[in-house]
C-alpha positions in Angstrom: -123.4 52.4 105.0 -126.0 49.7 105.8 -127.1 46.3 104.7 -130.6 46.1 103.2 -133.0 43.2 104.0 -131.8 41.2 101.0 -128.1 41.8 101.7 -127.8 44.8 99.4 -125.2 47.5 100.3 -127.0 50.7 101.0 -125.4 54.2 101.3 -127.5 56.7 103.2 -126.6 60.3 102.9 -128.1 62.5 105.7 -129.0 66.1 104.8 -130.2 68.8 107.2 -131.1 71.5 104.8 -131.3 72.8 101.2 -128.0 74.6 101.8 -126.4 71.4 103.1 -127.6 69.5 100.0 -126.5 72.2 97.5 -123.0 72.5 99.0 -122.4 68.7 98.8 -120.8 67.7 95.5 -119.3 64.4 96.6 -122.4 62.2 96.9 -122.3 61.0 93.3 -118.9 59.4 94.0 -120.7 57.1 96.5 -122.9 55.6 93.7 -120.2 53.2 92.6 -120.0 51.8 96.1 -123.5 50.7 96.8 -126.4 48.8 95.3 -128.9 51.4 96.5 -128.4 55.1 97.4 -130.8 56.9 99.8 -131.2 60.4 101.2 -132.2 60.7 104.8 -134.0 64.0 105.6 -136.4 65.4 108.1 -140.0 66.4 107.5 -139.0 70.1 106.8 -136.6 69.3 104.1 -137.7 70.2 100.5 -137.9 66.8 98.9 -138.4 68.1 95.4 -134.6 69.0 95.2 -133.5 65.4 95.6 -132.5 63.6 92.4 -134.8 61.2 90.6 -133.9 57.5 91.0 -132.5 57.9 94.5 -134.1 56.6 97.6 -135.7 58.6 100.3 -135.8 58.0 104.1 -137.9 60.5 106.1 -137.0 60.8 109.8 -138.0 62.8 112.9 -137.2 62.6 116.6 -139.1 59.3 117.0 -137.8 57.2 114.1 -137.6 57.0 110.3 -139.4 55.4 107.4 -138.2 54.5 103.8 -140.6 56.4 101.6 -138.9 55.7 98.3 -136.9 52.6 97.4 -134.5 53.2 94.6 -133.9 50.7 91.8 -131.1 48.3 92.6 -127.8 48.9 90.6 -125.8 45.8 91.5 -122.1 46.2 92.4 -119.4 44.2 90.6 -118.8 40.9 92.5 -115.2 41.7 93.5 -116.1 45.1 94.9 -119.2 43.6 96.7 -116.8 41.0 98.3 -114.3 43.5 99.5 -117.0 45.8 100.9 -118.8 43.1 102.7 -115.5 41.9 104.3 -114.7 45.5 105.4 -118.2 46.0 106.6 -118.1 42.7 108.7 -114.7 43.5 110.1 -115.7 47.0 111.2 -118.9 45.7 112.8 -117.0 43.0 114.7 -114.4 45.6 115.9 -117.1 47.9 117.1 -118.9 45.1 119.0 -115.5 44.1 120.5 -114.9 47.7 121.7 -118.2 47.6 123.6 -116.7 44.8 125.8 -113.2 46.3 125.8 -112.9 50.0 125.1 -109.1 49.9 125.3 -108.9 47.2 122.5 -106.0 47.6 120.2 -107.6 47.7 116.7 -104.4 48.1 114.7 -104.3 44.4 113.6 
């Protein structure tokens, strides 16, 4: 999960091979939880198997680049608010654990 440059909620699904892609049947369940859905693959991945309308991020050992930006499918306001609050809370907890690895996060 990531935040796009305009505050959109992105889901990025990483796939390592055609077999990995073919065996994954849960990705469509993520579509209702993001404004934009992306696949992140390496340069050897067969891009023609990826569904139309989804985004594409191509990566290698040095970095990554968005090759295809999907159309935005805005989340309902209540779901967006809940996701943004959860996202912010998780980000704050991760940052706090950098300073204090023994931090009790059960609050």
